[in-house]
C-alpha positions in Angstrom: 78.8 26.0 -172.7 81.0 23.0 -172.1 82.7 23.1 -168.7 81.9 24.5 -165.2 82.7 24.2 -161.7 80.4 25.7 -159.2 78.2 28.4 -157.6 79.7 31.9 -159.4 83.5 37.2 -159.7 85.2 40.3 -159.0 84.7 43.1 -156.6 86.3 45.6 -154.1 89.2 44.5 -152.1 89.3 46.5 -148.8 92.1 44.8 -146.8 95.3 43.1 -147.6 95.4 39.3 -147.4 97.8 36.5 -147.8 99.1 36.0 -151.3 97.3 33.2 -153.3 99.4 30.7 -155.1 98.9 30.7 -158.8 97.7 27.1 -158.8 94.9 27.8 -156.3 91.3 27.1 -157.6 89.7 30.4 -158.2 86.2 31.4 -159.2 85.1 34.8 -160.7 81.4 35.0 -160.3 78.8 37.5 -161.3 75.5 37.2 -159.5 72.7 38.8 -161.5 69.4 40.3 -160.3 67.1 39.9 -163.3 63.5 40.4 -164.4 61.8 37.0 -164.3 59.8 37.8 -167.3 63.0 38.4 -169.3 65.3 35.7 -168.0 65.0 33.7 -171.3 66.5 36.7 -173.1 69.5 36.6 -170.8 70.0 32.9 -171.3 70.0 33.4 -175.0 72.5 36.3 -174.8 74.9 34.1 -172.7 74.5 30.9 -174.7 74.8 32.5 -178.2 77.2 35.4 -177.6 79.0 35.7 -174.2 79.4 32.0 -173.7 81.5 31.4 -176.9 83.8 34.3 -176.0 84.5 32.7 -172.7 84.8 29.3 -174.2 87.6 30.8 -176.5 89.5 31.5 -173.3 88.9 28.0 -172.0 90.1 26.5 -175.3 93.2 28.7 -175.0 94.0 27.4 -171.6 93.5 30.7 -169.7 90.4 29.5 -168.0 89.7 25.9 -166.9 85.9 26.2 -167.2 82.9 28.4 -166.9 79.1 28.1 -166.2 75.7 29.8 -166.3 73.4 28.8 -163.5 69.7 29.6 -163.1 67.8 30.3 -159.7 65.5 27.7 -158.4 65.2 28.8 -154.8 67.0 31.3 -152.6 67.4 35.1 -152.5 67.5 37.9 -155.0 70.1 36.5 -157.3 68.4 35.0 -160.4 71.5 33.9 -162.5 75.1 33.3 -161.9 77.9 33.4 -164.3 81.2 32.1 -163.3 84.7 31.5 -164.8 87.1 29.0 -163.2 90.8 28.9 -163.3 94.0 28.8 -161.2 95.9 32.0 -162.1 94.0 35.0 -160.9 96.0 37.6 -162.8 95.5 35.7 -166.1 91.9 35.3 -165.3 91.5 39.0 -164.8 93.2 39.7 -168.1 91.0 37.2 -169.8 87.8 38.6 -168.3 88.8 42.0 -169.5 89.2 40.7 -173.0 85.9 38.8 -172.9 83.9 41.8 -171.9 85.8 44.3 -174.0 84.5 42.3 -177.0 81.1 41.5 -175.6 80.1 45.1 -174.4 78.4 47.2 -177.0 76.9 44.3 -178.8 73.1 43.7 -179.0 73.5 40.6 -176.8 75.1 42.8 -174.1 72.2 45.1 -174.3 69.8 42.2 -174.0 71.7 40.8 -171.0 71.9 44.1 -169.2 68.3 44.9 -170.1 67.1 41.6 -168.6 69.5 41.6 -165.6 70.2 45.2 -164.8 72.1 44.7 -161.6 74.7 42.2 -160.4 77.1 41.5 -157.5 80.7 40.4 -158.1 82.8 38.0 -156.1 86.1 36.3 -156.4 86.4 33.0 -154.4 89.5 31.0 -153.8 89.4 27.2 -152.9 90.1 26.2 -149.4 88.9 22.6 -149.5 87.5 21.0 -152.7 86.6 17.7 -154.3 89.1 16.3 -156.8 88.8 18.1 -160.1 87.3 21.1 -158.4 85.8 23.6 -160.9 86.9 21.3 -163.8 84.7 18.3 -162.8 82.0 17.1 -165.1 79.0 19.3 -164.7 76.0 18.1 -162.7 72.4 19.3 -163.2 71.8 20.7 -159.7 73.8 22.9 -157.3 73.1 23.8 -153.7 75.1 26.7 -152.4 75.3 28.3 -148.9 76.7 31.9 -148.6 78.1 32.4 -145.2 78.6 35.5 -143.1 81.5 34.8 -140.8 83.7 36.6 -138.2 86.7 37.8 -140.1 88.8 37.4 -136.9 87.9 33.7 -136.7 87.2 32.5 -140.2 90.5 30.8 -140.4 89.5 28.6 -137.6 86.2 27.8 -139.5 88.4 26.6 -142.4 90.3 24.3 -140.1 87.1 22.8 -138.8 85.6 22.4 -142.3 88.7 20.5 -143.5 89.0 18.3 -140.4 85.3 17.6 -139.7 83.2 18.3 -142.8 85.5 17.7 -145.7 85.8 14.0 -144.9 82.1 13.6 -144.7 81.7 15.4 -148.1 84.4 13.1 -149.6 82.6 10.0 -148.1 79.3 10.9 -149.8 81.1 11.7 -153.0 82.8 8.3 -153.0 79.3 6.7 -152.3 77.9 8.4 -155.5 75.6 10.8 -153.6 77.4 13.9 -154.8 79.3 15.0 -158.0 81.4 17.9 -156.5 81.8 19.9 -153.4 83.8 22.8 -152.2 84.6 25.3 -149.4 85.6 28.7 -150.9 87.1 31.7 -149.3 86.1 35.4 -150.0 88.8 37.2 -151.9 86.8 40.1 -153.2 83.2 41.0 -153.2 80.3 41.7 -150.7 79.5 40.6 -147.2 79.6 36.8 -147.6 82.9 35.5 -146.5 82.6 31.8 -147.3 80.9 29.8 -150.0 79.9 26.1 -149.3 78.6 24.3 -152.4 77.9 20.9 -153.7 76.5 19.5 -157.0 74.7 16.4 -157.9 71.8 14.7 -159.8 68.9 16.7 -158.4 68.1 19.2 -155.6 66.3 16.8 -153.3 69.3 14.6 -153.1 71.5 17.5 -152.3 69.3 18.8 -149.6 69.2 15.3 -148.1 73.0 15.3 -148.2 73.2 18.5 -146.3 71.1 17.2 -143.5 73.1 13.9 -143.5 76.5 15.6 -143.5 75.7 18.0 -140.7 73.9 15.4 -138.7 77.0 13.1 -138.9 79.3 16.0 -138.1 77.2 16.7 -134.9 77.7 13.1 -133.9 81.3 13.0 -134.7 82.4 16.2 -132.9 79.5 18.3 -131.5 81.7 20.9 -129.9 83.7 21.5 -133.2 80.5 21.8 -135.2 79.1 24.3 -132.7 82.3 26.4 -132.9 82.0 26.4 -136.7 78.4 27.6 -136.5 79.3 30.3 -134.1 82.0 31.6 -136.3 79.8 31.5 -139.5 76.5 32.3 -137.7 74.3 33.2 -140.6 73.9 32.1 -144.2 71.7 32.4 -147.3 71.0 29.2 -149.2 70.4 28.9 -153.0 69.4 26.0 -155.3 70.8 26.5 -158.7 70.1 24.5 -161.9 72.1 24.3 -165.2 70.1 25.3 -168.2 69.7 22.7 -170.9 72.8 22.7 -173.2 
């Protein structure tokens, strides 16, 4: 695997939403629930069979990148496969072609046997670091999956862009982070927003989370409190990229 972005798909669309421009950063992510004893088998299936099929779409320009992440800390998801791009329709066609060729192979049986369940999400970019999902991969990723009020999540986006995004940018410019992003649910389960960052190691990323939110609280405590009330719960994950 050669290029990635972040955190990680498709799912069930229940309500109409505003149309998304074709140049909007988009992630299709499959979050797998796997047997910890068989995860190596899943890694092998992706690296040797599924990954090259996805890379063909990257080389053709249909996708801009992809990635395979491994759980280090968090909830029930053990692996995350994501495909990045900017044209959702083209991405859906590409995904169909990829899995049409992959399913029925021995590698697909190995992956499904090792990881028998998964959750699909489609994420669209709201506020992202330059390069977005096409930036150079970093070894560690920290992702927070937020549960937010649908009636007020647009306001959370505004607060993120006005208050938190400048702090993420500052720490990226200082070399503390490689990438960061705030992504909106387009399709999938109960999580409405994905907040994610990547960098050299998990300890640095966790320190950056504390630093950014600490600075935000000093800059505009009322706006931060409103943000936390709109998105009032979340699940954190630490992901790592397998050796390539």
